PyMOL CGO cylinders between C-alpha atoms (Angstrom):
from pymol import cmd
from pymol.cgo import CYLINDER

trace = [
    CYLINDER, -99.82, -64.70, -92.82, -97.69, -64.42, -89.71, 0.3, 1, 1, 1, 1, 1, 1,
    CYLINDER, -97.69, -64.42, -89.71, -97.69, -61.40, -87.38, 0.3, 1, 1, 1, 1, 1, 1,
    CYLINDER, -97.69, -61.40, -87.38, -94.29, -62.52, -85.89, 0.3, 1, 1, 1, 1, 1, 1,
    CYLINDER, -94.29, -62.52, -85.89, -90.84, -61.73, -87.28, 0.3, 1, 1, 1, 1, 1, 1,
    CYLINDER, -90.84, -61.73, -87.28, -89.17, -65.03, -88.05, 0.3, 1, 1, 1, 1, 1, 1,
    CYLINDER, -89.17, -65.03, -88.05, -85.66, -63.62, -88.51, 0.3, 1, 1, 1, 1, 1, 1,
    CYLINDER, -85.66, -63.62, -88.51, -84.80, -64.65, -84.95, 0.3, 1, 1, 1, 1, 1, 1,
    CYLINDER, -84.80, -64.65, -84.95, -85.70, -68.33, -85.53, 0.3, 1, 1, 1, 1, 1, 1,
    CYLINDER, -85.70, -68.33, -85.53, -82.34, -69.66, -86.54, 0.3, 1, 1, 1, 1, 1, 1,
    CYLINDER, -82.34, -69.66, -86.54, -82.19, -72.65, -84.20, 0.3, 1, 1, 1, 1, 1, 1,
    CYLINDER, -82.19, -72.65, -84.20, -84.30, -75.07, -82.15, 0.3, 1, 1, 1, 1, 1, 1,
    CYLINDER, -84.30, -75.07, -82.15, -83.84, -72.99, -78.91, 0.3, 1, 1, 1, 1, 1, 1,
    CYLINDER, -83.84, -72.99, -78.91, -84.93, -69.81, -80.66, 0.3, 1, 1, 1, 1, 1, 1,
    CYLINDER, -84.93, -69.81, -80.66, -88.06, -71.61, -82.01, 0.3, 1, 1, 1, 1, 1, 1,
    CYLINDER, -88.06, -71.61, -82.01, -88.83, -73.01, -78.43, 0.3, 1, 1, 1, 1, 1, 1,
    CYLINDER, -88.83, -73.01, -78.43, -88.47, -69.53, -76.87, 0.3, 1, 1, 1, 1, 1, 1,
    CYLINDER, -88.47, -69.53, -76.87, -90.63, -68.04, -79.68, 0.3, 1, 1, 1, 1, 1, 1,
    CYLINDER, -90.63, -68.04, -79.68, -93.37, -70.64, -79.10, 0.3, 1, 1, 1, 1, 1, 1,
    CYLINDER, -93.37, -70.64, -79.10, -93.49, -69.97, -75.42, 0.3, 1, 1, 1, 1, 1, 1,
    CYLINDER, -93.49, -69.97, -75.42, -92.95, -66.26, -75.44, 0.3, 1, 1, 1, 1, 1, 1,
    CYLINDER, -92.95, -66.26, -75.44, -95.28, -64.33, -73.24, 0.3, 1, 1, 1, 1, 1, 1,
    CYLINDER, -95.28, -64.33, -73.24, -97.14, -67.39, -71.90, 0.3, 1, 1, 1, 1, 1, 1,
    CYLINDER, -97.14, -67.39, -71.90, -96.78, -68.36, -68.32, 0.3, 1, 1, 1, 1, 1, 1,
    CYLINDER, -96.78, -68.36, -68.32, -97.41, -72.10, -68.56, 0.3, 1, 1, 1, 1, 1, 1,
    CYLINDER, -97.41, -72.10, -68.56, -97.53, -73.18, -72.09, 0.3, 1, 1, 1, 1, 1, 1,
    CYLINDER, -97.53, -73.18, -72.09, -97.78, -72.60, -75.81, 0.3, 1, 1, 1, 1, 1, 1,
    CYLINDER, -97.78, -72.60, -75.81, -98.92, -69.20, -77.14, 0.3, 1, 1, 1, 1, 1, 1,
    CYLINDER, -98.92, -69.20, -77.14, -101.40, -70.72, -79.50, 0.3, 1, 1, 1, 1, 1, 1,
    CYLINDER, -101.40, -70.72, -79.50, -99.73, -70.28, -82.87, 0.3, 1, 1, 1, 1, 1, 1,
    CYLINDER, -99.73, -70.28, -82.87, -101.80, -70.80, -85.85, 0.3, 1, 1, 1, 1, 1, 1,
    CYLINDER, -101.80, -70.80, -85.85, -100.98, -73.69, -88.07, 0.3, 1, 1, 1, 1, 1, 1,
    CYLINDER, -100.98, -73.69, -88.07, -99.28, -71.40, -90.76, 0.3, 1, 1, 1, 1, 1, 1,
    CYLINDER, -99.28, -71.40, -90.76, -97.30, -69.72, -88.02, 0.3, 1, 1, 1, 1, 1, 1,
    CYLINDER, -97.30, -69.72, -88.02, -95.98, -73.12, -87.02, 0.3, 1, 1, 1, 1, 1, 1,
    CYLINDER, -95.98, -73.12, -87.02, -95.24, -73.94, -90.67, 0.3, 1, 1, 1, 1, 1, 1,
    CYLINDER, -95.24, -73.94, -90.67, -93.35, -70.54, -91.01, 0.3, 1, 1, 1, 1, 1, 1,
    CYLINDER, -93.35, -70.54, -91.01, -91.27, -71.20, -87.95, 0.3, 1, 1, 1, 1, 1, 1,
    CYLINDER, -91.27, -71.20, -87.95, -90.42, -74.72, -89.17, 0.3, 1, 1, 1, 1, 1, 1,
    CYLINDER, -90.42, -74.72, -89.17, -89.59, -73.48, -92.71, 0.3, 1, 1, 1, 1, 1, 1,
    CYLINDER, -89.59, -73.48, -92.71, -87.30, -70.83, -91.31, 0.3, 1, 1, 1, 1, 1, 1,
    CYLINDER, -87.30, -70.83, -91.31, -85.48, -73.22, -88.98, 0.3, 1, 1, 1, 1, 1, 1,
    CYLINDER, -85.48, -73.22, -88.98, -85.05, -76.00, -91.61, 0.3, 1, 1, 1, 1, 1, 1,
    CYLINDER, -85.05, -76.00, -91.61, -83.73, -73.63, -94.16, 0.3, 1, 1, 1, 1, 1, 1,
    CYLINDER, -83.73, -73.63, -94.16, -81.26, -72.32, -91.66, 0.3, 1, 1, 1, 1, 1, 1,
    CYLINDER, -81.26, -72.32, -91.66, -80.08, -75.94, -91.28, 0.3, 1, 1, 1, 1, 1, 1,
    CYLINDER, -80.08, -75.94, -91.28, -79.62, -76.26, -94.95, 0.3, 1, 1, 1, 1, 1, 1,
    CYLINDER, -79.62, -76.26, -94.95, -82.79, -77.93, -96.07, 0.3, 1, 1, 1, 1, 1, 1,
    CYLINDER, -82.79, -77.93, -96.07, -84.69, -77.18, -99.20, 0.3, 1, 1, 1, 1, 1, 1,
    CYLINDER, -84.69, -77.18, -99.20, -88.24, -76.67, -97.94, 0.3, 1, 1, 1, 1, 1, 1,
    CYLINDER, -88.24, -76.67, -97.94, -91.73, -76.91, -99.63, 0.3, 1, 1, 1, 1, 1, 1,
    CYLINDER, -91.73, -76.91, -99.63, -94.80, -75.73, -97.53, 0.3, 1, 1, 1, 1, 1, 1,
    CYLINDER, -94.80, -75.73, -97.53, -98.47, -76.32, -98.21, 0.3, 1, 1, 1, 1, 1, 1,
    CYLINDER, -98.47, -76.32, -98.21, -99.96, -73.12, -96.74, 0.3, 1, 1, 1, 1, 1, 1,
    CYLINDER, -99.96, -73.12, -96.74, -103.49, -73.17, -95.22, 0.3, 1, 1, 1, 1, 1, 1,
    CYLINDER, -103.49, -73.17, -95.22, -105.14, -76.29, -93.86, 0.3, 1, 1, 1, 1, 1, 1,
    CYLINDER, -105.14, -76.29, -93.86, -105.02, -78.91, -96.55, 0.3, 1, 1, 1, 1, 1, 1,
    CYLINDER, -105.02, -78.91, -96.55, -104.98, -82.68, -96.35, 0.3, 1, 1, 1, 1, 1, 1,
    CYLINDER, -104.98, -82.68, -96.35, -101.78, -84.70, -96.40, 0.3, 1, 1, 1, 1, 1, 1,
    CYLINDER, -101.78, -84.70, -96.40, -98.32, -83.55, -95.16, 0.3, 1, 1, 1, 1, 1, 1,
    CYLINDER, -98.32, -83.55, -95.16, -97.67, -79.84, -94.65, 0.3, 1, 1, 1, 1, 1, 1,
    CYLINDER, -97.67, -79.84, -94.65, -93.92, -79.66, -95.03, 0.3, 1, 1, 1, 1, 1, 1,
    CYLINDER, -93.92, -79.66, -95.03, -91.44, -81.50, -97.28, 0.3, 1, 1, 1, 1, 1, 1,
    CYLINDER, -91.44, -81.50, -97.28, -87.74, -80.76, -96.30, 0.3, 1, 1, 1, 1, 1, 1,
    CYLINDER, -87.74, -80.76, -96.30, -84.78, -82.27, -98.27, 0.3, 1, 1, 1, 1, 1, 1,
    CYLINDER, -84.78, -82.27, -98.27, -81.07, -82.05, -97.51, 0.3, 1, 1, 1, 1, 1, 1,
    CYLINDER, -81.07, -82.05, -97.51, -78.83, -84.43, -99.55, 0.3, 1, 1, 1, 1, 1, 1,
    CYLINDER, -78.83, -84.43, -99.55, -80.42, -87.95, -99.09, 0.3, 1, 1, 1, 1, 1, 1,
    CYLINDER, -80.42, -87.95, -99.09, -82.36, -86.96, -96.05, 0.3, 1, 1, 1, 1, 1, 1,
    CYLINDER, -82.36, -86.96, -96.05, -86.02, -86.32, -96.49, 0.3, 1, 1, 1, 1, 1, 1,
    CYLINDER, -86.02, -86.32, -96.49, -88.38, -85.04, -93.78, 0.3, 1, 1, 1, 1, 1, 1,
    CYLINDER, -88.38, -85.04, -93.78, -92.21, -85.11, -94.19, 0.3, 1, 1, 1, 1, 1, 1,
    CYLINDER, -92.21, -85.11, -94.19, -93.88, -82.98, -91.44, 0.3, 1, 1, 1, 1, 1, 1,
    CYLINDER, -93.88, -82.98, -91.44, -97.41, -82.52, -90.43, 0.3, 1, 1, 1, 1, 1, 1,
    CYLINDER, -97.41, -82.52, -90.43, -97.80, -79.21, -88.57, 0.3, 1, 1, 1, 1, 1, 1,
    CYLINDER, -97.80, -79.21, -88.57, -100.44, -78.73, -85.89, 0.3, 1, 1, 1, 1, 1, 1,
    CYLINDER, -100.44, -78.73, -85.89, -101.66, -75.25, -84.60, 0.3, 1, 1, 1, 1, 1, 1,
    CYLINDER, -101.66, -75.25, -84.60, -104.76, -73.46, -83.57, 0.3, 1, 1, 1, 1, 1, 1,
    CYLINDER, -104.76, -73.46, -83.57, -107.32, -72.56, -86.11, 0.3, 1, 1, 1, 1, 1, 1,
    CYLINDER, -107.32, -72.56, -86.11, -106.85, -69.13, -87.67, 0.3, 1, 1, 1, 1, 1, 1,
]
cmd.load_cgo(trace, "trace")
């Protein structure tokens, strides 16, 4: 799946730094599954229970639930 270590992606700033790492003026071109993995790691750190649809499938990609809060996320990334 991902060639990157996700252990450092514990907060929004870490995710942002990861996404722009090594790129002078923009996004490094993460695949959709790499975006999903980064989001999953971050949301779990924030206490959400996370379900991910890996690969490129129709409908939402990530469902995250914490208490009564429910997030439905559509991830975007470059094609693998």
